[in-house]
C-alpha positions in Angstrom: 9.4 -17.2 20.1 8.5 -15.8 16.6 9.3 -17.9 14.3 10.5 -15.3 11.5 9.9 -15.4 7.5 10.6 -13.5 4.5 9.0 -10.4 3.5 7.5 -11.5 0.3 7.9 -7.8 -1.9 11.6 -8.0 -0.3 13.2 -6.4 2.6 14.4 -3.2 1.2 11.5 -1.2 -0.1 10.6 1.7 2.1 7.3 3.5 0.8 5.1 6.0 2.3 4.5 8.2 5.3 5.5 7.5 8.9 2.2 6.9 10.9 1.9 10.2 13.2 -1.5 9.7 14.4 -3.1 7.7 17.6 -2.3 4.0 16.9 -4.8 1.2 16.0 -5.6 -1.8 15.2 -4.5 -1.1 11.5 -1.6 1.2 12.6 0.0 -0.6 15.4 3.3 1.4 15.2 4.8 4.4 13.9 6.3 2.7 10.8 5.7 3.7 6.8 3.3 1.8 4.7 6.2 -0.5 3.2 8.9 -0.9 5.6 11.3 -3.3 4.6 11.1 -5.6 7.7 10.6 -9.0 8.5 7.9 -10.1 11.1 10.8 -11.1 13.6 12.7 -7.7 12.7 9.5 -6.0 13.4 8.9 -8.0 16.6 12.4 -6.9 18.1 11.4 -3.0 17.0 7.9 -3.3 18.7 9.2 -4.8 22.1 11.9 -2.1 22.3 9.8 0.9 21.5 6.7 -0.1 22.9 8.4 -1.3 26.2 6.7 -4.6 25.9 9.8 -6.0 27.7 8.8 -9.5 26.4 11.4 -12.5 27.0 11.5 -12.5 22.9 13.4 -15.4 20.9 13.5 -14.7 17.4 14.0 -18.0 15.2 16.1 -16.0 12.4 15.9 -16.8 8.6 18.5 -18.8 7.1 19.7 -17.9 3.5 17.2 -15.2 2.9 18.4 -12.1 0.8 17.2 -8.7 2.1 16.5 -7.3 -2.0 14.5 -11.2 -2.9 11.1 -10.7 -4.1 9.2 -14.2 -3.1 9.5 -16.4 -6.3 13.4 -15.8 -6.0 13.4 -17.5 -2.6 11.8 -20.4 -3.8 8.9 -20.8 -1.5 5.5 -21.1 -2.0 3.0 -18.7 -2.1 0.6 -18.9 1.0 -2.3 -16.4 1.2 -1.9 -14.0 4.1 -5.6 -13.1 3.4 -8.5 -14.4 1.5 -8.2 -11.0 -0.7 -4.3 -11.4 -1.5 -3.9 -14.4 -3.9 -0.5 -13.4 -5.4 2.7 -11.6 -5.4 1.6 -8.8 -7.7 -1.6 -7.9 -4.9 0.8 -7.9 -2.1 3.4 -5.5 -4.1 0.5 -3.4 -5.2 -1.3 -3.7 -1.7 0.5 -0.8 0.4 -0.7 1.8 -2.2 -4.1 0.5 -3.5 -5.3 -0.8 0.0 -5.5 2.7 0.9 -8.4 3.5 -1.3 -10.5 0.5 -0.1 -12.9 2.3 1.8 -13.3 4.9 -0.3 -14.3 2.9 -3.7 -14.1 -0.9 -4.7 -10.1 -1.9 -5.1 -11.4 -5.4 -6.6 -12.5 -7.3 -3.6 -15.5 -9.7 -4.5 -13.6 -10.0 -8.1 -11.1 -12.5 -9.4 -8.4 -9.9 -9.1 -8.6 -7.8 -5.5 -6.0 -4.9 -5.5 -5.1 -5.2 -9.3 -8.2 -2.5 -10.0 -10.1 -0.1 -8.5 -13.1 1.4 -9.6 -16.8 2.6 -8.6 -20.4 3.3 -10.4 -19.4 7.0 -11.2 -15.9 6.7 -12.8 -15.5 6.7 -16.5 -13.0 4.3 -17.2 -11.4 5.1 -20.2 -11.2 8.4 -19.3 -9.3 8.0 -16.1 -7.3 5.4 -17.7 -6.2 8.3 -20.3 -5.4 10.2 -17.4 -3.6 8.4 -15.3 -1.1 7.4 -17.6 -0.6 10.8 -19.0 0.8 10.9 -15.3 3.4 8.3 -16.2 4.0 7.2 -13.4 7.2 5.1 -13.4 6.9 1.1 -13.9 2.5 0.9 -14.0 0.2 1.4 -16.7 -3.7 1.2 -16.5 -5.9 -0.1 -18.8 -9.9 0.9 -18.8 -12.3 -1.7 -17.2 -15.8 -2.0 -16.3 -16.6 -5.0 -13.5 -19.2 -5.8 -10.8 -17.9 -6.4 -7.3 -19.7 -9.3 -5.3 -18.2 -7.9 -1.8 -17.6 -4.5 0.1 -17.7 -1.0 -1.5 -20.2 -1.0 -4.6 -21.1 -4.6 -4.2 -23.3 -5.6 -6.8 -22.9 -2.4 -8.4 -21.5 -2.0 -12.5 -18.2 -0.3 -11.8 -16.2 1.5 -14.3 -12.0 1.8 -13.4 -8.7 0.7 -14.1 -6.9 -2.2 -14.0 -3.3 -1.8 -12.7 0.0 -2.9 -15.2 2.5 -3.7 -13.2 5.2 -3.2 -15.6 8.2 -2.8 -13.6 8.3 -3.8 -9.7 11.8 -2.1 -9.4 10.8 1.2 -10.6 6.8 1.2 -9.6 6.3 3.2 -6.7 3.2 1.9 -5.2 2.3 4.5 -2.7 2.6 6.8 -5.3 0.0 4.7 -7.7 -2.4 5.4 -4.8 -1.9 8.6 -4.0 -2.1 9.6 -7.7 -5.3 7.5 -8.2 -6.6 9.6 -5.1 -5.5 13.1 -6.3 -7.3 12.2 -9.8 -10.6 10.6 -8.5 -11.1 13.9 -6.3 -10.5 16.6 -8.9 -12.5 14.6 -11.1 -15.5 13.3 -8.6 -15.2 15.9 -5.8 -18.7 15.3 -4.9 -18.6 11.4 -5.2 -15.0 10.4 -4.0 -14.1 11.0 -0.4 -10.7 11.2 0.4 -11.3 11.3 3.8 -12.1 7.7 4.1 -8.3 7.1 3.5 -7.8 8.3 6.8 -8.2 5.3 9.1 -5.6 3.6 6.6 -3.4 6.5 5.8 -3.1 8.0 9.7 -1.2 10.8 8.3 -3.1 14.3 8.2 -0.5 16.1 6.1 -0.6 13.7 3.4 -4.5 13.6 3.3 -4.5 17.1 3.3 -1.9 17.2 0.5 -4.0 14.9 -1.6 -7.1 17.0 -1.2 -5.4 19.9 -2.2 -4.1 18.1 -5.5 -0.7 19.2 -4.3 2.4 17.3 -6.9 3.7 13.7 -5.9 7.0 15.4 -4.8 5.5 18.2 -2.6 3.3 15.4 -1.0 6.3 13.1 -0.5 8.2 16.2 1.4 5.4 16.1 4.6 7.1 12.8 5.5 10.6 13.0 4.4 12.3 14.0 7.5 10.0 11.4 10.0 11.5 8.4 6.9 14.6 9.3 7.8 13.9 8.9 11.6 12.4 5.7 10.7 15.2 4.4 8.7 17.7 5.2 11.6 15.6 3.3 14.1 15.1 0.5 11.7 18.6 -0.5 11.5 18.8 -1.4 15.0 16.8 -4.2 14.5 17.9 -5.8 11.1 
């Protein structure tokens, strides 16, 4: 029995590549980074597509709108993880979380997933370059911080704080990929994009980041898989 719950970052947004490599604990099924589904809908998909054959009962949501963000539901925020403490962090996670093995994403600070950094980064120059990219709905502010956990623990880091100015327009996976492209271009000896592999689980995207391809060309590598996922998804909504 699955007691369904709302998707706090809405049930419409689909973003990023569909998993194409061997499934794992952090990549359980061929779905994209943002899938626009609830826990109950995922349970139905997994039960059918993974041939689990469970006698599944989903207690469905009442009065939920698929386009609703958490605060529009009137329901309280509950941390799904100790390092995800508010809705902004949840919104940014599908893109920024990809980077967490390669550099600090703010674990061990007051604002995890709202900033990224490393000891070798020039914060001012990185913010300038990311802002020049003109990504919709987001801006970058130079910041220096010292994380007390995870990557670069205890080391002073330069980086950027992410301003989420328009969540409806911001493609958060683009944000993560743009940061990765920029860092690999500026710091090829220090920033290792291969450390994104276990969370990205999409070889073509990783190769495109390393080749510094434009974001629209990177998105093209997963376009047909996305179409297939969207058709599969419709069966379980």
